[in-house]
C-alpha positions in Angstrom: 0.0 -0.1 -0.2 1.1 3.5 -1.0 0.5 6.2 1.6 0.0 9.6 0.4 0.8 12.5 2.8 0.7 15.4 0.9 0.2 19.2 2.2 -1.3 21.9 0.4 0.2 23.2 -3.0 -0.6 26.6 -2.0 -2.7 28.7 -4.5 -3.1 25.5 -6.4 -4.5 22.5 -4.6 -5.4 22.0 -1.0 -3.9 18.9 0.5 -6.9 16.8 0.2 -6.9 17.5 -3.5 -3.2 16.9 -4.1 -3.3 13.6 -2.2 -6.9 12.5 -4.1 -5.0 13.1 -7.6 -2.0 10.9 -6.9 -4.3 8.1 -5.5 -6.4 8.3 -8.4 -3.1 7.7 -10.5 -2.1 4.9 -8.3 -5.3 3.3 -8.6 -5.8 3.5 -12.5 -2.4 1.9 -12.8 -3.6 -1.0 -10.7 -1.9 0.1 -7.5 -3.3 0.5 -3.9 -3.4 3.8 -2.0 -4.6 5.6 0.7 -4.7 9.4 1.0 -4.0 10.9 4.3 -3.7 14.7 4.0 -1.5 16.5 6.3 -1.2 19.9 7.8 1.4 21.9 10.3 -1.4 24.1 12.0 -2.1 26.4 9.1 -4.6 26.3 6.4 -6.1 22.9 6.1 -5.8 21.5 9.6 -9.3 21.0 10.4 -9.5 19.4 7.0 -6.8 17.2 8.0 -8.6 16.1 11.4 -10.5 12.9 11.7 -13.1 12.1 14.2 -14.2 16.0 14.8 -17.4 17.6 14.4 -17.4 21.0 12.5 -19.3 23.8 13.9 -19.9 26.9 11.6 -20.0 30.4 12.8 -19.7 34.0 11.6 -16.7 36.0 13.1 -14.9 39.2 12.3 -12.4 38.9 9.5 -8.7 40.5 9.4 -10.2 43.7 8.0 -13.2 44.0 10.0 -15.6 42.5 7.8 -17.8 39.3 8.6 -16.4 35.9 7.4 -17.8 32.4 8.0 -15.4 30.2 9.8 -15.7 27.0 11.9 -14.0 25.1 14.6 -13.7 21.5 15.2 -15.0 19.8 18.1 -14.9 16.3 19.9 -15.9 16.0 23.3 -14.7 19.1 25.2 -11.8 19.6 22.9 -12.1 22.4 20.2 -9.6 22.8 17.7 -9.5 26.3 16.3 -7.9 26.9 12.8 -6.8 30.6 13.1 -6.3 31.0 9.3 -10.2 30.5 8.8 -11.0 33.9 10.8 -7.7 36.0 10.6 -6.0 34.2 7.5 -3.9 35.6 4.7 -5.9 33.4 2.3 -8.9 35.7 3.4 -7.4 38.9 1.6 -6.3 37.7 -2.1 -6.3 41.1 -3.5 -6.1 43.7 -0.5 -3.0 43.6 2.0 -3.4 46.0 4.9 -0.6 45.0 7.2 -1.1 47.9 9.6 -4.5 47.5 10.3 -5.3 43.6 9.9 -6.2 42.0 13.4 -7.2 38.8 15.4 -10.3 39.8 16.6 -12.2 36.8 14.8 -9.6 34.3 16.3 -10.9 35.5 19.7 -14.4 35.3 18.6 -13.8 31.7 17.5 -12.4 30.9 21.1 -15.7 32.6 22.6 -17.9 30.2 20.4 -15.8 27.2 21.5 -16.5 27.9 25.1 -20.1 28.8 24.3 -19.9 25.3 23.2 -18.8 23.9 26.1 -15.0 23.4 25.3 -12.5 24.0 28.0 -9.6 21.9 25.8 -8.9 24.7 23.4 -6.3 23.8 20.5 -5.3 26.9 18.9 -3.8 26.4 15.4 -2.0 29.5 14.3 -0.4 29.3 11.0 -1.2 31.3 7.8 -2.3 34.4 9.4 -2.7 37.8 7.9 -2.0 39.6 11.0 0.8 41.6 12.9 -1.3 42.7 16.1 0.5 40.8 19.0 -2.8 39.1 19.5 -4.3 42.3 20.8 -7.6 41.9 18.5 -8.0 38.2 19.9 -7.7 39.2 23.6 -10.0 42.2 23.0 -12.6 39.8 22.0 -12.0 37.9 24.6 -12.7 40.6 27.3 -9.4 42.5 27.7 -9.2 46.3 27.2 -5.8 47.9 25.6 -5.9 51.4 26.0 -4.0 54.5 25.2 -2.7 57.2 27.8 -6.3 58.7 27.7 -7.7 55.2 28.7 -9.4 55.3 25.2 -9.3 51.8 23.5 -6.9 51.5 20.6 -7.8 50.8 17.2 -7.3 47.4 15.3 -4.1 46.3 13.9 -0.2 46.0 14.5 0.2 50.0 13.8 -2.3 50.9 16.8 0.1 49.1 19.3 2.2 51.9 19.0 -0.1 53.9 21.2 -1.0 51.0 23.7 -0.3 52.5 27.3 -2.2 50.0 29.5 -3.9 46.4 29.3 -6.7 45.6 31.7 -7.1 41.9 31.8 -9.6 41.9 34.6 -12.7 41.4 32.3 -11.3 38.5 30.4 -14.0 35.5 30.0 -14.1 33.8 33.2 -14.1 30.4 31.5 -10.6 30.9 30.6 -9.4 30.2 34.1 -10.7 27.0 33.7 -9.7 26.2 30.1 -6.5 24.4 29.2 -5.0 26.0 25.9 -2.7 24.5 23.4 -0.6 26.8 21.0 -0.1 24.6 17.9 2.7 26.1 15.7 5.6 25.1 13.7 7.2 28.4 14.2 9.6 29.1 17.5 10.6 32.8 16.7 10.2 35.3 19.6 7.9 38.4 19.4 10.3 40.9 18.6 13.9 41.6 17.2 15.7 40.4 13.9 14.0 37.1 14.4 10.7 38.3 15.5 7.2 38.4 13.9 7.6 41.6 12.1 11.2 41.4 10.8 10.4 37.8 9.6 6.9 37.5 8.6 5.2 40.9 8.0 6.7 41.1 4.4 5.1 37.9 3.5 1.9 39.9 4.4 2.4 42.7 2.5 4.7 44.9 4.8 7.0 47.6 3.5 10.2 48.2 5.3 8.3 51.3 6.5 5.7 49.0 7.8 7.8 46.4 9.3 9.6 49.5 11.3 6.0 50.5 12.7 4.9 47.0 13.6 8.0 46.3 15.4 7.6 49.3 17.7 4.1 48.2 18.1 4.8 44.8 19.4 7.6 46.0 21.6 5.3 48.7 23.0 2.4 46.1 23.6 4.8 43.4 25.0 6.1 46.2 27.7 2.6 47.1 28.6 1.4 43.2 28.8 4.9 42.7 30.8 3.7 45.2 33.4 0.2 44.0 33.8 1.4 40.5 34.4 4.6 40.8 36.4 6.6 38.9 33.5 7.7 39.2 30.2 7.4 36.4 27.8 8.2 38.1 24.5 11.2 36.1 24.1 9.5 32.9 24.5 9.7 30.2 21.7 6.8 30.5 19.5 5.7 34.0 20.8 6.1 35.5 17.2 3.9 32.9 15.8 1.0 34.4 13.7 2.2 38.0 14.1 2.5 37.9 17.9 -0.6 35.8 18.4 1.6 33.2 19.9 2.6 35.8 22.5 -0.7 36.7 23.7 -1.5 33.0 23.9 1.6 32.1 25.7 1.6 35.1 28.2 -2.0 36.0 28.7 -4.0 32.6 28.2 -1.4 30.3 29.6 -1.1 28.3 26.6 1.1 25.3 26.2 3.2 25.2 22.8 3.2 22.1 20.8 4.6 21.4 17.4 1.8 21.9 14.5 3.1 19.1 12.5 3.5 16.7 15.6 -0.1 17.3 17.0 -1.9 16.7 13.5 0.4 13.7 12.8 -0.7 12.3 16.1 -4.2 13.3 15.8 -4.6 11.4 12.4 -2.6 8.5 13.2 0.3 8.5 10.6 2.7 6.3 12.4 -0.2 3.4 12.4 -0.7 3.9 8.8 3.0 3.6 8.0 3.3 0.1 9.6 1.2 -1.0 6.8 2.8 1.1 3.7 5.4 -0.2 1.5 6.1 3.5 0.3 5.1 7.0 1.7 4.7 10.1 -0.7 5.4 13.5 1.0 5.3 17.0 -0.3 3.7 20.3 -0.6 3.9 23.3 -2.9 7.4 24.1 -2.3 10.0 21.8 -0.8 12.6 23.9 0.6 14.5 24.9 3.6 11.2 25.9 5.4 9.9 22.4 4.9 13.0 21.3 7.1 11.7 23.7 10.0 9.0 21.7 11.2 6.6 21.2 8.3 4.4 18.3 8.2 5.8 16.5 5.1 9.2 16.3 6.9 7.5 15.0 10.0 6.1 12.2 8.0 9.5 11.7 6.8 11.0 11.2 9.9 8.5 8.7 11.2 8.8 6.9 8.0 12.4 6.6 8.6 12.2 5.1 11.7 10.0 2.4 10.5 11.9 1.6 7.4 9.2 2.9 5.0 11.0 4.1 1.6 10.1 8.0 1.0 9.2 9.5 -2.3 9.1 13.5 -2.4 6.2 14.7 -4.8 6.2 18.7 -4.8 5.2 21.5 -7.1 8.9 22.8 -6.8 12.1 20.8 -4.9 14.3 23.5 -3.6 16.5 21.3 -1.6 20.0 19.8 -2.5 20.6 16.0 -3.2 22.3 16.0 0.2 19.3 17.4 2.1 17.1 15.0 0.2 19.0 12.2 1.1 19.1 13.7 4.7 15.1 13.6 4.6 15.3 9.9 3.3 14.0 10.4 -0.1 14.8 7.9 -2.5 13.1 9.4 -5.4 11.5 12.9 -6.1 9.1 14.5 -8.8 8.8 17.9 -9.4 5.7 19.5 -11.1 7.6 22.6 -12.2 10.5 20.5 -13.8 7.8 18.1 -15.5 5.7 20.9 -16.7 8.8 23.2 -17.8 7.2 26.4 -16.1 5.3 27.6 -13.5 2.1 28.6 -15.1 2.0 25.1 -16.8 2.5 23.4 -13.3 -0.1 25.3 -11.5 -2.4 24.7 -14.5 -1.9 21.3 -15.1 -1.0 20.3 -11.3 -4.2 17.7 -11.1 -3.4 16.0 -14.2 0.6 16.2 -13.5 0.0 14.6 -10.1 -2.3 11.6 -11.2 0.5 10.9 -14.0 3.1 10.8 -11.1 0.8 8.6 -9.2 0.7 6.1 -12.3 4.4 6.0 -12.1 4.5 5.6 -8.1 2.4 2.6 -8.8 4.8 0.6 -11.1 7.4 1.1 -7.8 4.6 0.5 -5.1 6.0 -2.8 -4.0 9.3 -0.9 -3.0 12.5 -2.0 -1.9 14.8 0.8 -3.3 14.5 3.5 -5.9 13.0 3.2 -9.2 
């Protein structure tokens, strides 16, 4: 059996669509394959989970407009995918990095609490925000004000005027809740490796915007530290999702876990690998970032431990031969190389993955490279 564990091909295919295309090719060629889409805490996390019930809710989007989102429930556990409320994919044409905020993520947490869930799993990848989680905290009852006591506006730029944070009105149920921060990012909140410097440019921030956002995050961190009597801005993961990790760790008392490890454990990848003759891993771009805790490399690590051969299938492969050997790959397929160009690779992605699936079927009973 070939186990297909692909993450999303961003802007092209969801993880489920990519896996289904490869499985279709394997099956058409007479092979046996199982799709097991993976994620690392960002977009597609809820879709990858099994055994949960989806609860739809309308919340405030990153620019203040309402959006439809959902969270997943199993017993008293709720899994919240931040990207559904405050995600970059909600802003395909309009990027406002100084103004986007996380209020909708806080509203998802409130909805989960209303649903009776006290085990809150907050998956924070793919955000459009750099507001330090201030919007999320405001939705949960916190008040962030300037020197006059006036609530500051939304977004990271507004944090430059933050002078006080009042946490006394936080929803009382949070005291009884256990919050888990699911993230593959270990960056601090501020500094050269922080949320503004590293991630804000990916969200449309100019160099000037980055300066403003960095100043705002530093100001917010000092205000929160004064209110709590401790400073967690340098904690690993504080810079996740534009500083939402900081708010979760410092104010909500969250425990941080790897996004990939959480998802892979939840969906039972290790058990599935025990029945596999080959595992297929990959995503849109398989590069240095993939090596930093991304789900496909997490699957590969489990496969190596169990002695299962690994094939990499990706839109574009940017790792050296030595790095691929370190991952454990015995063969690779790149849609970009096969199509001969980016536009063709994107436009023909489903068909190319089906074609690759046919080729994988020919080596499905692997003992080595094709």
